[in-house]
N, C-alpha and C positions, 0 to 999 in steps of 0.2 A: 476210652471210647472204642467200642467194637467196630471193626472194619468188615464189611460184607459185600458180596456181589449183589447185583440187582435180583438175580434169581433166588438167592438165599433170603433176601428180605421179603420177596413175594411168597416164598415158602412159609416163612414165619407168620406173615399176615393171614395167609390162607388157612393155616392150622388154627390160629386164634379165632378166625371167623367161623370155622367149622365147629369149634368147641364153645361157642356162646359169646365171644367178644367180637362183635360185628364190625364190619368196615365203617359203618356209620359211627359207632362208638369211638373207633380209632380216630375218625376225622374230627369229631367234636373235641376229643382230648388233644389232638395235634393243634387245632386252631386256637384253643384256649391257652395251651402252653406257649405257643408262638406269640400270642398277644402279651403274655406276661413277660417274656424275654424282651420284646420290643419296648414295652412300657417301662420296664426296669432300666433298660439301657438308655432310652432316648427321650423320655417325657420331660418336658420343662414345666414345672409347677406354676411358674409365674406367667408364662405366655401361652401355654398349651402347645399343641403340635398338630400338624396336618399330615395325614398318611394317605397314600394312594396305593391301591393294590392292582397289580396286573394279573388278570384272572383268565386262565385257560379253561378248556372244556373238561379236563380230567379231575382226578382226586386232588392234585395240587391246587387247582382253582377252588375246590371246595374247602380245603384247609385254609386258604387265603381269605375266603369269604367269612368263615367262622371267626378267624382272627380279627378281621375288620369289624365285624359286629361287636365282638368283645371290646375292641379298642374304642368304639363309639361310646360304650357304656362307661369307659374309663376317662372320658373327657377329650378324646381325640376328634378332630374333624376328618371324617373318612369318606373316601370315594373309591369306587371300583371301576377299572377299565376292562371291559370284557372283550377279549381277543376273538373268541369263537362263541357264537350265540349258544347259550345254555337253554335247556328246556323251559317252556313257559311256566311250568309248575315247579321250578327249581326252589326247593324249600330254603336253601342257603341264601339265594338272592332275596327271597321274600323276607326272611328274618333280618337280613342286613338293612333293607329298606325300612322295615318296621322300627329298627333301632336308629333311624335318622340318616342312614347312609345314602349317598348319591351314586347311581349307576350310569356309566357312560359306555355306550356300545360302539365299537369300531364300525359296525355295519349300518349305523343310523346316519341320517343326513346331517351334514355339518359337524360331524363328531370330531374331526381332526383338530379344529381350532380349540374346541372345549378341552380335548385331551391334552393339547400342548399347554394350555393355561393351567390345567390341573397338575400336570407333572412339574412344571416350572415353579409352581407355588408350594409344592410338597416339601416337607422336611424329611420324610421317610417314604421310601418306595419299596413295597413288597413285591418281589418277583416270583409270581406263582403261575407263570404261563405254561411251562413244560415240566414234567416230573422226571423221575429217575428212569422211566422206561423209554424215554425219547431216544430216537436214533437219528443220525445225520445222513444226508443234509436235511435241514429244517424245511417244513412246508413253506412255499414261496411267500404266501400271504403273511404267515407268522414272522418270517425272516424280515419282511419289509416293515412290518409294524415295530418289531424290536429295534431295527435300525433307526426308525423315526424317533422312538423313545430315547435312544442313545444320544441323539442330537440335542434333546431337550435337557439332558442331565448336566448340571454344573456343580452344585454344592450338596445335592441330595445324598442322604444315607441310603444305600441299597441293601436290603435284607433279602437274601435268596431263601426261598421256601424249599427245603430239602436239598436243592441243588440250583445253581444258576441255570436259567433256561438256555438251552443250546449246548449243554455238556453231555457227552456220552458217559454215563456213570459207571460203566465197566472199563472202557479203554482210556478215558481221560482226554479224548479228542474234544475239540470245541468248534462251534460255529463262529464265523467272524462277527456275527451280530450279538454274541453273548455279552451281557452287561457285567461290569466289574462290581462285585459285591463287596460291601464293607464287612458284612457278617453273613455266614451261611448257617442256617439252623436246620440240622439234620434230624429227621424223624427216627428216633430209637437208636440208629446206628449210622456210622459214616459209610457211604458207598465208596467202593474201592477206587473208582475213577477220579474221585475228588482229591485223592492223595497221589495222583500221577500228574506229570507235566504234559500239556500246558494247563490242564483244568485247575490245578491247585492255585495258579496265579490269578484266577478269576474269583476265588472263594472268599478272600479276606480271612477274618477269623472264623474258625469252625467250632460250633458247639452242637451238642445233642440235647434233645428233649425226650422225656419219657412218654411213650404212647400208652402206658398202662398194660402192655401186652403180658399175658400170664407167663410165668416162668416155664411152664411146660411147652409153650410154643417156642420159646428161645432155645430149648433143648433139642428142637428139631434139627438144628444145624450146630456143628461143633467147630465154629470158627476159632482159630487161635491167633488171629491178627488183630492188633489194636493200634489206635492212634494215641500217642502220649499226650498227656495234658498236665497242667500244673498240679492237680490233686495227685495223680499217679506218681509223678516225680518227687513231690514233696514227701509223700508217704514212704518213699524208699530211702530217704535220708536217715542216717543212724541218730539215735538219741545222744545227747551231750550231757551226761551227769555232771552236776556242779562240783562234785567232789572228785572228779576224774584227774588222772595224771597222764602224761604224754604216752606212757606205755599202753594205756587202754585204747588209744587211737591208732596204734600200729606204726611200724617202720617200713618205709618205702625205700628201695634202692633203685636209683636211676642209673642205668648202665648206658653210657653214650658219650657223645662229644668226639670231636677230632679237630685238627688244626684248621680245617676249612669250615667247620660248623660248631663254633664254640657256644653259641647262644641257645641252641635247641635243648640241651639238658637243663639249663637254667629255667626255661619256660615250663618244662615238665615239672621240675621241682617246685617252682613257685605255685603252680596250679594245684599240685598235690597238697601243699600246705594250706592254700586258700580253701580247699574243699574240706579240710579238717584233719588231715593226717597228723600224727603226733611227732614223727621224726622222719626226715628225708636225708638219705645218704647219697652222695654223688660219687659214683665210680667212673672216673674219667682218666684220660691220658694225663700223666703227671705234668707235662709241659704247658697245658692250657690252664691249669689251676690258678696261677698268679693273675691271669687275665680276667677270670670270671669270679674270683673269690669274693670281691666286694659287691657283686651283683645279687648275692643271696647269702646274707650274713647268718641265716638260721640253719644252713646246711652243715653237715659234717662230711668229711672227705675221705675217699678211698682212692689213692693215686696208683694207677695201673701201669704195668709195662707197656711200652709203645714202640712203634716202628714208623718213622716218618710222620709223626704226629697223630697216628691212629692206634687204637687199642690193639695190642699184639697178642698172639696166641698164648704165650705163657701166663698171661694175666688171669686165665681161667682158674688157676689153682687158688689165687688170692680171693676170688669171688666165692669159690666153693667153701673157703674157710669162714665166710661171713653169712652163709645162707641160713644157718640155724637161728640167727637172730634177725632175720628179714621176713616180713610178712608178705610183701609183694615186690616183684621185680618189674621194672619198666625198662624194656630193652629196645633200643633203636634210635632215640632222638639224637640226631647229629652224628651217628655212628660212622658214616662213610661206608665204602664198599671195598676197601683194600683186601687183598688176598689173606693177609695175616688175621684181619678182623673176621673174615669169613670162617677161618679155622677156629678162631676163638668162639664164635657163635655156635658152631657145630659141636664143639666139645662141651660147651656150657649146656646147650639144650638137649644133647643126647647123653650127657653124663659121662663123658670120656675124660680121663685124666692121665697125664703122662708121668712116668717115673723112669729116670735114667734114659730119657729119650724114646721110650716105647709106650704104646698104649696097652696097659695091662689090667685095667679095670679097678685100680685103686690109686690113692694119692698119698703123699707124705705131708703132714702138717703137725709137727712135733712128734706125732706117731702115725703109723700107717692106719688108714681107714678105708674101707671098701666104699666105692662110689654108690653102691646099692643102699648104703646107710645115709647118704646125703639126700635129704628130701628136698625136692624142687618146690619152692613156694609157688602160689598162683602168680601168673605173669600177665603183663600187657606188652604185646609186641607191635611196634609201630615203625613207620618210615623205612630207613635202610635196614632195620632189623628184619622187615618182611622180605625185602629184596634178597638179603643173604639167606633167609630161611628158604626161599624158593629155590635156591641153588643146592640145597641138601637133598640128595637122592632119597625118595620115599619119606620125606620129612614127617608127613602126617601120621605115618605108622610108627615112627621111631621117637617122636617128640615125648619127652617126659612131662607129666603133669598136664594141667588144664588152665586155661585162662581166657584172655580176650585178644583177638586179632583185629586191628583197626585199619584195614586197607582203604585207600581211595581207589577209584576204578582202574587206574594204571597198575597199581600194586595187586589188585584182585586179579587182573589179567595175568600178571607174572606168576601168581600163585596157582592159578587154575589152568593155564594154557588157553583160555578163551581170549578173544579179542576184546578191546575196550568197548567196541560197539555191541558185542554180544552181552557183555556184563550190563551195560546201560539199558539194553532193550528189555531186560526182565530182571530188574534189580532185586525184587523181593524173592522170587523163586531161586535166583542164583545164590543169594545169601543163605536161604534155608537149606538148599542142597548141600552146600559146602560146610555149613555149620554141622550138619549131621555127618557128612563124610569125614571131616577132620576131628569131630568130637570137641569142638571149641566154640565159644561164643564169637560171633562175627559182627563187627560194626562196619557196614559198607557205607563209607562216607560220601558226601555230596549233597546236592539239593534233595530234600526228603530222605535224609539218612535213615537206613534200615538196620535194625539190630535183630539178629536171629540166634537161636540157641539149638543145641542138638536135638531136643525133644520136639521141635516143630513150632514153638511159639515165636512170633515176630511182632516187633513194635516199630512203628514209623514215627519219626520226629517231624512234626509239621512246620518245617522251616526251610526256606530257600532264600538265602541272602548272600550277596557278593561280599559282605563284610567278612565272611570266612574264607574268601578266595585270596588268602595272603599266606606267605611263608610263616611257619611257626604256629599257626592255629591248630594244626594236628598234634603238635607237641603239647599244647595246652589241654587238648582233649585227653590224650593218653595220661597226663598227670592227674587229671580229675578222676578218671576211671580208676587208676591205680590207687589214688588217695582214698577213694570210697572203699575199694576192696580191702585196703589195709585196716579200715575201721570195722571190718567184718561183714560188709555187704557182699552178697553173692555176686559172682561175675556178671550174670545176665542183668540183675537189678542195678549193679553199679554202672554197667554200660548204658542202660536206659536213662538213669538219673543223670549220669555224667553228660550224655549227649544232649539231653533236654536242657540242662542248665547252661551248657556250653553254647547252644544255639540262642537261648534267651539272653545270655550275656553279650553275645555278638550284636543282637538286635538293640539291646540297651546301649551298648557302646556307640552304635551308629546314631541313635537318638541324641546322646550326649554331645557327640561331635558334629551333629547336624547333617550327616551324610554317611552312607556306607563306604564311600571312597577312601577316606583317610584312616579307617580302622586298622590297627595293627594288632598283632597277637597279644602284646602287653596290655592293650586297651581291653581286650576280652577278659584278661585276668583281673584288671582293675574294676571291671563292672560286676564281677562275681559277688562281692558283698551285698550289693543292692538287690540282685535277683534272688540271692539266698535268703534275704530278709523278707 
């Protein structure tokens, strides 16, 4: 689903209107498509349904009236509550009445009691009061009427027409009177404010409908921002040939773990397997292997030199010796931040190997080989791996290879020198800026996770759930992304699909457990089979 600014959407519509696809044609298409969505989602064949539309003076009100007329012909009992008086010759009002609809006007005598009864008896409420061009604060009269409607809502399904009324569709700010939508049906594209907080929390599920706008009009703007959905993520999953063997699905090496964080690499490994990787190798400090070996029977082990329970600098040469048979490296889960581990990371990521205690640009592994011949596989860097990366001078210019960085806001601040507040204030542009500067894919985690790539494309994951506010869920994400990359999925696509299914699994885990509160990282892994199916 495309994400656009209000100005961009107006530009597209104006171009279409000027080239023969009129605003009226768009309104008819919008209303009819809206009615189909509502009917498909909510009509009960046995009992019928009652729908009430909140109608404003603008185009959103027109879209709502067209939808109500269409729903009347589909067996719904339909009423329209007019917030602002529309013209006496309003063709959409006339058509609605001709189709058997009832119009209630807030400005008529005794209207409030009738409106209260209509709203309380409705199964579905269409919110078409304010459109995407609305700015805050709301008109006092409209705010008062919305607040009254809000009091009447109990069990009704609220469907927002293009956006919930009272949302600034550019900034994401909301009015206190804004209704909580069950479903927001966006016309053609998602407006950028809807995927910002706090507006996103008012939208419920977001879907788009086709306005029939000609392709030439769409080309008037070159937006590269999208909202992920099930179709997008599913199409990014690799095929699974029935005659496949594990080698086809790639080898992941998880480099991480320390005496204080023994579970993190296990979570990453399990999720890499769950998403379909063929083989996962655990490169961990030797001392913690007996404690975790029974937690993941499918893994193979690479036991590394350590110091005080953390991966030590000399371990890098053993890793170098295995890179030729590794498709993806996952670096960071449970790694810790010991000084010796930092030196290990620097040598691994910059391609430095020591011989006889000096850095000379080649290593010894049965025979001498130049580090230039050691190809760095694609990587996913997470958690303490990012903190250690931030400590390497000019790391972005010296980093070998390309992959995916998965910072949360605190880690992003450490990598960029910005404050957490600056990162959070403009998450999308921050991710885009540094993806380009670092020449890496960036997953900026958090509510409404954003994924950016160096070419300027950005995808937003439409999820904000406290189910993911738990230790270990980031390790699960890194394992999923790495597991997809091992199967040949490009880093950006793997990041999008991994983040989408990660969020869906968290939501599903919360449903299974009855609440977001008890969800643990392992529950997210356990929910993956269901969401992948």
